[in-house]
C-alpha positions as CSV (number, residue, x, y, z in Angstrom):
1,M,107.1,-144.0,198.0
2,S,104.0,-142.0,199.0
3,L,101.0,-142.8,201.3
4,T,97.5,-142.5,199.6
5,L,94.3,-142.0,201.6
6,P,91.8,-144.8,201.1
7,G,89.1,-143.6,198.5
8,S,91.3,-140.9,197.0
9,N,93.3,-141.0,193.8
10,Q,95.5,-138.1,195.0
11,P,98.1,-138.7,197.6
12,P,97.6,-136.5,200.7
13,A,100.0,-134.0,201.9
14,P,102.9,-135.8,203.8
15,A,101.9,-134.8,207.4
16,D,98.2,-135.8,206.8
17,A,99.5,-139.1,205.4
18,L,101.6,-139.7,208.3
19,L,98.8,-139.1,210.7
20,D,96.4,-141.1,208.7
21,A,98.7,-144.1,208.8
22,A,99.2,-143.7,212.6
23,H,95.5,-143.8,213.0
24,Q,95.0,-146.7,210.9
25,A,97.7,-148.7,212.7
26,Q,96.1,-147.5,216.2
27,A,92.7,-149.0,214.9
28,L,94.3,-152.4,213.7
29,L,96.2,-152.7,216.9
30,G,93.0,-152.2,218.9
31,D,91.2,-154.8,217.1
32,R,94.2,-157.2,217.2
33,V,94.7,-156.9,221.0
34,A,91.0,-157.1,221.6
35,N,90.7,-160.4,219.7
36,A,94.2,-161.8,221.1
37,G,92.6,-164.4,223.2
38,I,90.5,-165.9,220.4
39,A,93.3,-165.5,217.9
40,L,95.9,-167.4,220.0
41,A,93.6,-170.2,220.5
42,R,92.9,-170.8,216.7
43,P,95.0,-171.5,213.8
44,P,97.3,-168.5,212.7
45,A,95.3,-165.1,212.4
46,F,95.9,-161.4,212.9
47,G,99.5,-161.8,211.6
48,I,100.7,-163.6,214.6
49,D,103.6,-165.9,213.5
50,E,104.4,-169.1,215.0
51,E,107.3,-168.0,217.1
52,T,105.2,-165.2,218.8
53,R,102.3,-167.7,219.1
54,A,104.6,-170.2,220.9
55,R,106.1,-167.5,223.2
56,S,102.6,-166.3,224.0
57,A,101.3,-169.7,224.8
58,L,104.3,-170.2,227.3
59,L,103.8,-166.9,228.9
60,I,100.0,-167.6,229.3
61,D,100.8,-171.1,230.9
62,A,103.5,-169.5,233.1
63,A,101.1,-166.6,234.2
64,I,98.4,-169.2,235.1
65,A,100.7,-171.4,236.9
66,A,102.1,-168.4,239.1
67,A,98.6,-167.4,240.0
68,E,97.7,-170.9,240.8
69,A,100.7,-171.3,243.1
70,A,99.9,-168.1,244.9
71,L,96.3,-169.1,245.5
72,R,97.3,-172.7,246.6
73,A,99.7,-171.2,249.1
74,A,97.1,-168.8,250.4
75,E,94.4,-171.4,251.0
76,P,95.1,-175.1,252.0
77,M,91.5,-176.1,250.7
78,L,92.6,-175.2,247.2
79,D,95.8,-176.9,247.4
80,A,94.8,-180.2,245.8
81,G,95.3,-182.1,242.7
82,I,98.4,-181.9,240.4
83,P,100.0,-178.5,240.4
84,S,100.3,-176.4,237.1
85,A,97.7,-178.5,235.2
86,L,95.1,-175.7,234.9
87,S,96.0,-174.1,231.5
88,D,94.2,-176.6,229.1
89,R,91.1,-176.3,231.4
90,F,91.5,-172.5,231.4
91,V,91.5,-172.5,227.6
92,S,88.9,-175.1,227.0
93,A,86.3,-173.4,229.2
94,G,86.7,-170.2,227.2
95,L,88.3,-168.1,230.1
96,L,91.2,-167.2,228.0
97,A,89.0,-165.6,225.3
98,Q,87.4,-163.6,228.2
99,S,90.6,-162.5,229.7
100,A,93.1,-160.0,229.0
101,L,95.8,-162.3,229.7
102,A,96.4,-163.2,226.1
103,A,96.8,-159.5,225.0
104,A,99.3,-159.0,227.7
105,A,101.3,-162.2,226.6
106,L,101.0,-161.1,222.9
107,V,102.3,-157.6,223.9
108,R,105.2,-159.1,225.9
109,A,106.1,-161.7,223.3
110,E,106.3,-159.1,220.5
111,E,108.2,-156.6,222.7
112,H,110.8,-159.3,223.3
113,R,111.1,-160.0,219.6
114,L,111.3,-156.2,218.7
115,S,114.1,-155.8,221.4
116,A,116.2,-158.6,220.0
117,A,115.8,-157.3,216.4
118,L,116.8,-153.7,217.4
119,V,119.9,-155.1,219.1
120,R,120.9,-157.1,216.2
121,G,120.2,-154.1,213.9
122,S,122.3,-151.7,215.8
123,G,125.3,-154.3,216.3
124,D,126.5,-152.0,219.1
125,G,125.0,-153.5,222.1
126,E,124.2,-150.8,224.4
127,G,123.8,-147.7,222.5
128,A,126.4,-144.9,223.5
129,G,123.5,-142.5,224.8
130,A,121.9,-145.3,226.9
131,Q,125.0,-145.8,229.0
132,R,123.7,-143.0,231.2
133,L,120.9,-145.3,232.2
134,D,123.3,-147.5,234.4
135,P,125.6,-145.2,236.4
136,I,127.8,-146.5,239.1
137,G,126.7,-144.5,242.0
138,G,125.6,-141.0,241.3
139,D,122.1,-139.5,241.4
140,F,120.3,-142.1,239.6
141,A,122.0,-145.3,240.8
142,A,118.8,-146.3,242.9
143,E,116.3,-145.7,240.2
144,S,118.5,-147.5,237.6
145,F,118.9,-150.5,239.8
146,A,115.2,-150.7,240.0
147,V,114.8,-150.7,236.3
148,R,117.4,-153.4,235.9
149,A,115.6,-155.5,238.7
150,A,112.3,-155.2,236.8
151,E,113.9,-156.0,233.5
152,A,115.7,-159.0,235.0
153,A,112.2,-160.2,236.4
154,R,110.9,-160.1,232.7
155,T,113.7,-162.4,231.2
156,E,114.7,-165.9,231.9
157,R,118.4,-166.8,232.3
158,A,118.3,-168.5,228.7
159,G,117.0,-165.2,227.4
160,D,113.3,-165.9,226.9
161,P,110.6,-163.5,227.9
162,L,108.8,-163.7,231.1
163,L,105.5,-162.0,232.3
164,P,105.6,-161.2,235.9
165,L,102.2,-160.9,237.5
166,H,103.2,-157.3,238.8
167,D,103.4,-156.4,235.1
168,L,99.7,-157.1,234.6
169,S,97.4,-154.3,235.3
170,A,95.6,-154.4,238.6
171,E,92.2,-155.1,236.9
172,D,93.7,-157.8,234.6
173,R,95.5,-159.5,237.5
174,H,92.4,-159.2,239.6
175,A,90.3,-161.1,236.9
176,L,93.0,-163.7,236.2
177,F,93.2,-164.7,240.0
178,W,89.4,-164.9,240.2
179,Q,89.4,-167.1,237.2
180,V,92.1,-169.3,238.3
181,A,90.5,-169.5,241.7
182,A,87.3,-170.7,240.0
183,C,89.2,-173.4,238.4
184,L,90.7,-174.7,241.7
185,A,87.2,-174.3,243.4
186,D,85.6,-176.3,240.6
187,R,88.2,-179.1,241.4
188,A,87.4,-178.9,245.1
189,L,83.7,-179.1,244.3
190,A,84.1,-182.1,242.1
191,S,86.0,-183.9,245.1
192,G,83.1,-183.4,247.3
193,G,83.8,-180.0,248.9
194,D,80.9,-178.0,250.6
195,E,79.9,-175.3,248.1
196,Q,79.7,-172.4,250.6
197,T,83.0,-173.3,252.3
198,V,84.9,-173.8,249.1
199,H,83.5,-170.3,247.8
200,R,84.7,-168.6,251.0
201,A,87.9,-170.2,250.8
202,A,88.4,-169.1,247.2
203,A,87.4,-165.5,248.0
204,A,89.9,-165.4,251.0
205,A,92.6,-167.1,248.8
206,V,92.2,-164.2,246.1
207,A,92.4,-161.5,248.5
208,R,95.5,-162.8,250.4
209,A,97.4,-163.8,247.1
210,L,96.7,-160.3,245.6
211,A,97.9,-158.6,248.7
212,T,101.4,-160.3,248.1
213,I,102.2,-158.5,244.9
214,D,103.8,-155.1,244.8
215,D,102.8,-153.1,241.9
216,A,105.8,-150.9,242.5
217,E,108.1,-153.8,241.3
218,G,106.6,-153.7,237.7
219,I,108.3,-152.4,234.8
220,A,106.2,-149.4,234.2
221,P,106.5,-147.6,237.5
222,A,110.3,-148.3,237.7
223,T,111.0,-146.9,234.1
224,M,108.6,-144.1,234.4
225,H,110.2,-143.0,237.9
226,L,113.7,-143.0,236.2
227,A,112.4,-141.2,233.2
228,H,110.9,-138.4,235.6
229,R,114.2,-138.2,237.5
230,L,116.2,-137.7,234.2
231,D,113.7,-135.0,232.9
232,E,114.0,-133.1,236.2
233,V,117.7,-132.4,235.4
234,G,117.4,-131.9,231.8
235,Q,119.0,-135.3,230.8
236,L,116.0,-136.7,228.8
237,D,117.7,-135.7,225.7
238,D,117.5,-136.9,222.1
239,A,120.7,-138.9,222.3
240,L,119.6,-140.7,225.4
241,L,116.3,-141.8,223.4
242,A,118.2,-143.0,220.4
243,G,120.7,-145.0,222.5
244,T,118.0,-146.5,224.4
245,L,116.3,-147.7,221.2
246,A,119.5,-149.2,219.9
247,S,119.8,-151.0,223.1
248,G,116.5,-152.7,222.6
249,R,115.3,-151.5,225.9
250,I,111.7,-150.9,224.8
251,A,110.1,-150.3,228.1
252,S,112.6,-147.7,229.1
253,L,112.2,-145.9,225.7
254,A,108.4,-146.1,226.1
255,A,108.6,-144.3,229.7
256,M,111.0,-141.7,228.3
257,L,109.0,-140.9,225.4
258,G,105.8,-140.9,227.5
259,V,107.4,-138.4,229.9
260,R,108.6,-136.2,227.0
261,A,105.1,-136.2,225.4
262,G,103.1,-136.2,228.6
263,I,101.2,-139.5,228.0
264,P,100.9,-142.8,230.1
265,F,103.4,-145.5,229.7
266,D,100.9,-147.9,228.2
267,D,99.9,-145.5,225.5
268,S,103.5,-144.8,224.7
269,R,104.4,-148.3,224.5
270,A,101.7,-149.0,222.3
271,M,103.0,-146.5,219.7
272,L,106.3,-148.4,219.4
273,T,104.3,-151.2,217.8
274,D,104.0,-149.4,214.4
275,A,106.5,-147.0,212.6
276,A,104.0,-144.5,211.7
277,R,102.6,-144.1,215.2
278,F,106.2,-144.1,216.4
279,A,107.0,-141.3,214.0
280,V,104.1,-139.2,215.2
281,L,105.3,-139.8,218.8
282,L,108.9,-138.7,218.0
283,R,107.5,-135.6,216.3
284,A,105.5,-134.8,219.4
285,C,108.6,-135.1,221.3
286,D,110.3,-132.7,218.7
287,I,113.3,-135.1,218.1
288,E,116.0,-133.7,215.9
289,R,115.0,-134.7,212.2
290,D,118.1,-136.6,211.2
291,L,118.1,-138.6,214.5
292,A,114.5,-139.3,214.2
293,A,114.9,-140.5,210.6
294,A,117.4,-143.1,211.9
295,M,115.2,-144.1,214.7
296,I,112.1,-144.4,212.4
297,L,114.2,-146.6,210.0
298,A,115.7,-148.9,212.9
299,L,112.1,-149.5,214.3
300,A,110.7,-150.1,210.8
301,L,113.3,-152.8,210.2
302,G,112.9,-154.3,213.6
303,L,109.2,-154.6,213.2
304,D,109.5,-156.0,209.6
305,R,108.3,-159.8,209.3
306,G,109.8,-160.4,205.8
307,F,106.6,-159.5,203.9
308,G,104.8,-156.6,202.7
309,P,106.3,-153.2,201.5
310,D,109.9,-152.7,201.9
311,P,110.5,-151.3,205.4
312,A,113.2,-148.7,204.2
313,D,110.8,-147.4,201.5
314,A,108.0,-147.2,204.2
315,A,110.4,-145.4,206.6
316,A,111.4,-142.8,204.0
317,A,107.9,-141.9,203.5
318,L,107.4,-141.5,207.1
319,V,110.3,-139.4,207.4
320,E,108.9,-137.2,204.7
321,G,105.7,-136.9,206.6
322,Y,107.6,-136.2,209.9
323,A,109.3,-133.3,208.4
324,A,106.1,-131.7,207.3
325,L,104.1,-132.3,210.4
326,P,104.1,-129.4,212.9
327,V,105.0,-130.3,216.4
328,D,102.1,-128.9,218.0
329,R,99.8,-130.9,215.6
330,A,101.7,-134.2,216.4
331,R,101.3,-133.3,220.2
332,A,97.6,-132.8,220.0
333,D,97.3,-136.1,218.2
334,V,99.3,-137.9,220.6
335,R,97.7,-136.6,223.7
336,R,94.2,-137.8,222.5
337,A,95.6,-141.1,224.1
338,R,94.7,-139.5,227.4
339,L,91.2,-139.2,226.7
340,E,88.6,-141.9,227.7
341,P,88.7,-144.5,224.9
342,R,85.1,-144.6,224.0
343,Y,84.9,-140.8,223.9
344,R,88.1,-140.7,221.9
345,D,86.9,-143.4,219.3
346,A,83.6,-141.4,219.0
347,L,85.3,-138.2,218.1
348,A,87.5,-139.9,215.6
349,A,84.3,-141.7,214.1
350,L,82.6,-138.3,213.8
351,A,85.8,-136.9,212.3
352,G,85.9,-139.7,209.7
353,R,89.1,-141.2,211.1
354,P,89.9,-144.7,211.9
355,C,89.1,-145.2,215.6
């Protein structure tokens, strides 16, 4: 199988084809995430299957309920009416479409699905290389425990995914709390509350509730801290990365690859949503070819939804591009993720690439 550039009858060189596939995937992901709130509130669209849609809806409901509980606890004036009954109002008023909550829920639901698929595909449970992530004692015990605690906060006892409030970005969490505060304030005003008093109470509740959330407990800082510690002593090697992938520990893998490539956690994690982007990221990290080929195939199979091209054939084409792509070129491409998004997209448009 070979990749062909749009508008061309000749297949490009393997390295160019790999980068082009990665750029197209990045553009599609940007559109999909930007429209997640609208897409989740409508009939199936953007390839969001019913299982992912249902999980995302549950995560959204739970996040709204958690923000509501925090605001009610912070301000008695807002603690009225039936608890955890705001989600329908939140969606019907169009707040979900204006919020980044839907995108965060979609990312978490799909990460959970991919993690389970990778574990099923490996058949080995914890990958041999990943056993070093959980030392009993030793230099990394504290960092490892923090990662496991953050992972536990993202999964229910029954195994379903959770979206802790501290896993939302500060900006998105701030917006969510103000939106939920508006829902509670609207209810208080409808019950005859004084407008200025209610507004002051809502502002105070948001400030107090946000102050109770510790960003350091989130999955990104925990995994990045461990990855940096491993890198400092030369243990962030290829075998560890492969074992972490086989274990389905997506957040830990994103942190490790981010540290190896010199890019932020969120950018690295986004590259794990498509096999072509993943292949470019692995090349930027200069992963040994045979190991990279196995990792690309594993991710392609894990992402497969049962329709479209055969994932094994697609992975084979990506591995061909991987071998032909110079490491320096891959690193330059991956590190564009650190650029300001509108500046980066403008440069891509000027170069004739998908944004």
